[in-house]
C-alpha positions as CSV (number, residue, x, y, z in Angstrom):
1,M,0.0,0.0,0.0
2,K,2.8,2.4,0.9
3,R,4.5,1.7,-2.4
4,F,1.2,2.4,-4.3
5,V,0.6,5.7,-2.4
6,Y,4.2,6.8,-3.1
7,S,3.8,6.0,-6.8
8,V,0.5,8.0,-7.0
9,N,2.1,11.0,-5.3
10,C,5.0,10.9,-7.7
11,L,2.6,10.8,-10.7
12,L,0.7,13.8,-9.4
13,I,4.0,15.7,-8.9
14,L,5.0,14.8,-12.5
15,I,1.7,15.9,-13.9
16,L,1.7,19.2,-12.0
17,N,5.3,19.9,-13.2
18,L,4.0,19.7,-16.8
19,F,2.1,23.0,-16.3
20,S,3.8,26.3,-16.0
21,Q,3.4,29.1,-13.4
22,I,3.9,32.4,-15.1
23,Y,4.2,35.7,-13.3
24,I,3.6,39.3,-14.4
25,A,4.2,42.5,-12.4
26,P,3.9,46.2,-13.1
27,A,6.9,48.4,-13.8
28,P,9.5,48.7,-12.5
29,D,9.5,45.1,-11.1
30,G,8.3,43.4,-14.3
31,S,10.2,43.1,-17.5
32,D,9.7,40.9,-20.6
33,E,13.5,40.3,-20.5
34,N,12.8,38.3,-17.3
35,P,12.0,34.5,-17.3
36,G,8.5,35.1,-15.9
37,T,9.2,33.6,-12.5
38,I,8.0,34.9,-9.2
39,D,11.3,36.5,-8.5
40,E,11.7,37.8,-12.1
41,P,8.3,38.4,-13.5
42,Y,7.3,39.5,-17.0
43,G,6.2,43.0,-17.5
44,T,3.4,42.8,-20.1
45,F,0.3,40.7,-20.4
46,A,1.0,40.1,-24.1
47,K,4.3,38.3,-23.1
48,A,2.6,36.3,-20.3
49,I,-0.3,35.2,-22.6
50,S,2.1,34.3,-25.4
51,E,4.0,31.9,-23.1
52,S,0.8,30.3,-21.7
53,A,-0.7,26.9,-22.6
54,P,-3.7,24.9,-21.4
55,G,-3.3,24.0,-17.8
56,D,-0.9,26.9,-17.1
57,T,-1.6,29.7,-14.5
58,V,-0.7,33.3,-15.1
59,Y,-0.3,35.0,-11.7
60,V,-0.8,38.8,-11.8
61,R,1.0,40.6,-9.0
62,G,-0.7,43.5,-7.3
63,G,-0.2,47.2,-8.2
64,V,-1.2,49.5,-11.0
65,Y,-0.6,48.5,-14.7
66,N,-0.8,51.7,-16.8
67,L,-2.0,50.4,-20.2
68,T,-2.7,52.0,-23.5
69,S,-3.3,49.0,-25.8
70,T,-6.0,46.3,-25.8
71,I,-5.0,43.0,-24.2
72,T,-6.1,40.4,-26.7
73,I,-6.4,36.7,-26.0
74,T,-6.9,35.0,-29.4
75,I,-8.6,31.7,-30.2
76,V,-5.2,30.0,-30.7
77,K,-4.5,30.6,-27.0
78,S,-7.6,28.7,-25.8
79,G,-7.5,26.3,-23.0
80,L,-9.3,22.9,-23.0
81,D,-12.4,21.6,-21.2
82,S,-10.3,19.7,-18.7
83,L,-7.3,22.1,-18.7
84,M,-8.4,25.7,-18.5
85,C,-5.9,28.6,-18.9
86,I,-6.0,30.5,-15.6
87,M,-5.2,34.2,-15.1
88,T,-5.5,35.2,-11.5
89,A,-4.5,37.8,-9.0
90,Y,-1.7,36.5,-6.9
91,G,-2.8,35.7,-3.3
92,D,-4.8,38.6,-1.8
93,E,-3.0,41.2,-4.0
94,Q,-5.0,43.7,-6.0
95,P,-3.9,44.2,-9.6
96,I,-5.5,47.3,-11.2
97,L,-5.4,47.4,-15.0
98,D,-5.7,51.1,-15.7
99,F,-6.6,51.9,-19.3
100,S,-7.4,55.6,-18.6
101,A,-4.7,56.8,-21.1
102,Q,-6.3,54.6,-23.8
103,S,-7.9,56.3,-26.9
104,F,-11.7,56.4,-26.9
105,G,-13.2,53.4,-28.6
106,S,-10.5,50.9,-27.6
107,K,-11.4,48.0,-25.4
108,G,-9.5,46.9,-22.3
109,I,-9.5,43.1,-22.6
110,S,-10.7,41.4,-25.8
111,L,-11.3,37.7,-25.0
112,K,-11.7,35.8,-28.2
113,A,-10.6,32.4,-26.7
114,N,-12.3,29.5,-25.0
115,Y,-11.8,27.9,-21.6
116,W,-10.1,30.8,-19.7
117,H,-10.7,31.4,-16.0
118,I,-9.9,35.0,-15.1
119,I,-10.0,35.8,-11.4
120,G,-9.6,38.9,-9.2
121,L,-8.6,41.7,-11.7
122,Q,-9.7,45.3,-11.6
123,I,-10.3,46.8,-15.0
124,K,-10.9,50.5,-15.3
125,G,-10.8,53.4,-17.7
126,A,-10.9,51.5,-21.0
127,G,-11.8,53.6,-24.1
128,D,-14.7,51.2,-24.7
129,N,-15.7,48.0,-22.9
130,G,-13.6,47.1,-19.9
131,M,-13.8,43.5,-21.2
132,E,-15.5,42.1,-24.2
133,I,-15.9,38.4,-24.7
134,N,-16.3,38.1,-28.5
135,F,-16.5,34.7,-30.1
136,G,-15.3,33.3,-26.7
137,S,-17.1,30.4,-25.1
138,D,-16.9,28.4,-21.9
139,N,-14.9,31.0,-20.0
140,I,-15.2,31.9,-16.3
141,I,-14.8,35.5,-15.2
142,E,-14.7,35.6,-11.4
143,R,-14.4,38.3,-8.7
144,C,-13.4,40.9,-11.3
145,Q,-14.3,44.6,-11.1
146,F,-15.1,46.8,-14.1
147,Y,-15.4,50.5,-13.5
148,D,-15.0,54.0,-15.0
149,N,-14.9,52.4,-18.5
150,R,-16.2,54.4,-21.5
151,D,-18.7,51.8,-22.5
152,S,-20.2,48.8,-20.8
153,G,-18.0,47.2,-18.1
154,L,-18.4,43.7,-19.5
155,Q,-20.0,42.9,-22.8
156,L,-20.6,39.5,-24.4
157,S,-20.8,39.6,-28.3
158,Y,-20.4,37.7,-31.5
159,G,-22.0,34.4,-30.5
160,S,-20.2,34.0,-27.2
161,T,-21.8,31.1,-25.4
162,N,-21.8,29.3,-22.1
163,N,-19.7,31.8,-20.2
164,Q,-20.0,32.1,-16.5
165,I,-19.7,35.5,-14.8
166,I,-19.3,34.9,-11.0
167,N,-19.3,37.4,-8.2
168,C,-18.2,40.4,-10.4
169,D,-19.0,44.1,-9.9
170,S,-19.5,46.7,-12.7
171,Y,-20.0,50.3,-11.8
172,Y,-19.6,54.0,-12.9
173,N,-19.3,53.1,-16.5
174,A,-20.3,55.9,-18.9
175,D,-19.8,56.6,-22.6
176,P,-19.0,60.3,-22.9
177,D,-20.0,60.6,-26.6
178,N,-23.7,60.5,-25.8
179,Y,-24.2,58.7,-22.5
180,S,-26.6,56.2,-24.0
181,D,-24.8,52.8,-24.2
182,A,-22.6,52.1,-21.1
183,D,-24.2,49.3,-19.1
184,G,-22.8,47.4,-16.2
185,F,-23.1,44.0,-17.9
186,A,-24.2,43.7,-21.5
187,P,-25.1,40.2,-22.9
188,K,-26.5,41.9,-26.0
189,L,-26.5,42.6,-29.7
190,T,-24.8,39.6,-31.2
191,V,-24.5,37.5,-28.0
192,G,-24.8,33.8,-28.0
193,S,-26.8,31.5,-25.7
194,G,-26.2,29.9,-22.3
195,N,-24.4,32.7,-20.6
196,Y,-24.8,32.7,-16.8
197,F,-24.3,35.4,-14.2
198,Y,-24.2,34.5,-10.5
199,G,-23.8,36.9,-7.5
200,C,-22.9,39.9,-9.7
201,R,-23.7,43.6,-8.9
202,A,-24.1,46.6,-11.2
203,W,-24.6,50.1,-10.0
204,G,-24.2,53.7,-11.1
205,N,-23.8,53.0,-14.8
206,C,-25.1,55.7,-17.1
207,D,-27.4,53.3,-19.1
208,D,-28.6,50.0,-17.6
209,G,-27.4,47.6,-15.0
210,W,-27.9,44.6,-17.4
211,D,-28.8,45.1,-21.0
212,G,-30.0,42.2,-23.2
213,Y,-30.9,44.3,-26.3
214,L,-30.5,42.3,-29.5
215,H,-29.2,43.3,-32.9
216,G,-27.9,40.4,-35.0
217,A,-28.9,37.6,-32.6
218,D,-32.1,35.8,-31.9
219,D,-33.5,33.0,-29.8
220,V,-30.8,33.1,-27.1
221,T,-31.1,32.4,-23.4
222,T,-29.3,34.3,-20.5
223,T,-29.6,33.3,-16.8
224,L,-29.0,35.6,-13.8
225,E,-29.0,34.3,-10.3
226,N,-28.6,36.2,-7.0
227,C,-27.7,39.4,-8.9
228,W,-28.3,43.0,-7.7
229,T,-28.5,46.3,-9.6
230,W,-29.3,49.9,-8.4
231,G,-28.8,53.6,-9.1
232,N,-28.3,53.3,-12.8
233,G,-29.1,56.1,-15.3
234,Y,-26.7,58.6,-13.7
235,L,-23.1,59.6,-13.9
236,K,-20.6,58.9,-11.1
237,D,-21.2,62.3,-9.5
238,G,-25.0,61.6,-9.5
239,V,-25.8,63.9,-12.4
240,D,-28.5,62.8,-14.8
241,P,-27.0,63.0,-18.3
242,G,-30.4,63.1,-20.0
243,S,-33.2,60.9,-21.3
244,Q,-30.9,58.9,-23.6
245,A,-29.4,57.4,-20.4
246,N,-32.2,54.8,-19.8
247,G,-31.3,53.8,-16.3
248,N,-33.1,50.4,-16.2
249,G,-32.0,47.8,-13.7
250,F,-32.5,44.6,-15.8
251,K,-33.3,45.3,-19.5
252,M,-34.5,41.9,-20.7
253,G,-34.2,42.2,-24.5
254,G,-35.7,44.2,-27.3
255,G,-34.1,44.9,-30.7
256,D,-33.6,47.5,-33.3
257,N,-33.4,45.7,-36.7
258,S,-36.1,45.0,-39.3
259,N,-37.1,41.9,-37.3
260,S,-37.2,43.7,-33.9
261,D,-40.8,42.7,-33.4
262,S,-39.8,39.0,-33.4
263,L,-36.5,38.9,-31.6
264,M,-36.4,36.6,-28.6
265,H,-34.0,36.9,-25.7
266,H,-35.1,34.4,-23.1
267,F,-34.2,35.7,-19.7
268,I,-34.3,33.7,-16.5
269,L,-33.8,35.7,-13.3
270,I,-33.6,34.0,-9.9
271,N,-33.4,35.8,-6.6
272,C,-32.5,39.1,-8.3
273,V,-33.0,42.6,-6.9
274,A,-33.4,46.0,-8.6
275,F,-33.9,49.3,-6.7
276,E,-33.5,53.1,-7.1
277,N,-32.9,53.0,-10.8
278,K,-33.9,56.0,-12.9
279,G,-36.0,53.8,-15.2
280,K,-37.6,50.4,-14.6
281,G,-36.4,47.8,-12.2
282,F,-37.2,45.0,-14.7
283,D,-37.8,46.1,-18.3
284,Q,-39.5,43.9,-21.0
285,N,-38.6,46.4,-23.7
286,N,-40.6,44.7,-26.6
287,N,-38.8,41.4,-26.1
288,L,-40.9,38.5,-27.4
289,G,-38.8,35.9,-25.7
290,S,-39.8,34.1,-22.5
291,M,-39.0,36.0,-19.3
292,T,-39.0,34.1,-16.0
293,L,-38.6,36.0,-12.8
294,F,-38.5,33.8,-9.7
295,N,-38.3,35.3,-6.2
296,C,-37.2,38.7,-7.7
297,T,-37.8,42.1,-6.1
298,G,-38.0,45.6,-7.5
299,Y,-38.5,48.7,-5.3
300,D,-38.1,52.5,-5.4
301,N,-37.4,52.5,-9.2
302,I,-38.5,55.8,-10.6
303,V,-40.5,54.8,-13.7
304,A,-41.8,51.4,-12.5
305,N,-40.6,48.4,-10.6
306,V,-41.6,46.0,-13.4
């Protein structure tokens, strides 16, 4: 028995050693001339991602990363169902990805890959979405914060399916060109089906907390569970930027193309709460899909609770 246990332990160690631990740190500690170890971390996300493979973990050290270019994870860097690629804050450190110097219209993170698990990053100031999952499926975004971005904090587009957004916050996002589009979470337009939000919160976004408005997609399903949204329709300082800033809590669909009267975004909301939004707490918005609200609460929303 002891020999068997010893053999199993050796096998586990061998398997674990097949996967890399890659480290990145902000300047001046990080440099792409380094080997990417904990003592000598890389300096850019592009370098760390390029060195990653399924089963690897990219540890992001705490501090402020001043970024001007989009971080793109392409399909060729996808993980596998049984071997996800992991990018996570190191320990209890707080990495802040600050895109405030980025040009208007540029995204913070563009996730075009599958099977990535991204944990504990703060993404702020992007010229467009803080993160857009476009074409990406089966990803997990967990304990991330999206704020002060110049469009929706997190958007899912271009057929992205079966992504899980877990315990994330999205707040104070506002698009300064017209203050009409920046939502907290946006599974909308060309989004795919099967995306799931759990334990997420959206507040103080100039448009909606969640927006499922369709243009280019139809007959998709999105599920939200234990999610909260409040105080949307205003800027960070509390100013109302105008009627174009809708300020709904959960906008469950609708559409703007020639088939807008038939577009179906099936929404399932479980134990969700919407309060003190400028518009409605729960907005049907001409969506012809099925909308299931189970144990949901709306109160003190200015236009209507439902």
